[in-house]
N, C-alpha and C positions, 0 to 999 in steps of 0.2 A: 400460144395460151396464155397469157397473165397468173404471178402465185394470186394462190390467191388470197385471199382481203379477211381470212370468218367475218361477212356477213347471210353463209347458209344457217336461215336464222328454222331450226326447227323448236315445232308445241306440239306434241306429241309424245302423251304421258308412257307408254310402249315404246318408247325404247332405250330407256331406265336415262345415265352418265347424257348428257345433253351436247359436252364433247367431246367425253370417245366415239360417239354417234357421229355426228359430224366427221374426226377423221375421219373413218370410216366412211358415206357416203360420199365423201372432196373426194380422193382416192380412190374412189369403183368412178367416179365420172368419169372425173382423170383422167385414168385408164380410157376408156370409151368416148376420150376424145372430147366429153364438154365440158364448156368452165364452167364449174362452183359459181363461178360472182357474178354471174349470168340466171341461176338458179332461185325463184322466186317464193316469201315463202313457201303456195302447195304450190309447185308444175304440177300435176296429176299425168305421175309422172308413171310409163306401165314399161311394158314388155313385150314381143310379142314377134312370138316367127320370124328371130334373130337381129328386127331393131330394133331399137326407142323413142319409143318419142313421152316428144317433153316439152309444157309452153316452157320456154325463155323471155329473158324483156329484151326490148329491140335497143339495138345502141347505134349512135351515135359519130362523127368523127373522134376521135383521139378511147372514142369504145364509152365514153358518158350512156345514162341510160338517158332514154330522147324519153322526157315527160308530156302526160294524157294534157295537155291544155286548162285548164280548168278546176284538174280532179287531183289530189297530191297522190299521183301512183306514180307512176308508166306506163310507155308504151308492152301489150306484149305478144311474142307469135309462139305459133304450137313446130317446136323442127321437131326430123328424124334421124336418130346418128348408128351404124353398126354398130350393132351388139356382140367385142371385141371379150368383155375380158366376165362374163356369167354372176347377177348377183350372189352376196351371200350376207348366211349370219343379218347380220342389223341394214342390211342395205336391202337382203329381201323383203322384213319385217315394213322400212320404210314403205316402201312401193307394193304393201299389202291393200287391198279397199278400206277406209276409216266410216268408221260410220255415218250416216248421212241424217243426221238427227243430231248425235254431238260429237262426230269429227273426231271419236276415241276408238 
């Protein structure tokens, strides 16, 4: 797993200080064997029955994100990982469903 490069964008006022929230979420993802560098802005992450399911960016050779032709976006896929470390604190807030109307 590569070292986190600081690209986990959080746009969620429920999380408070973005830097602290990023650190806690990245630590939890990493502890569960997930490369935080491949987690997009809204990964639709869920924890159910001992499994973590989320959307991740697709990587090509050398770990480079695979771009969708003609769009300013990367290919994404749904991946599932075993839950090794339970979510706590900020991570639980990050996992909680957001309002479908306003996104908060």
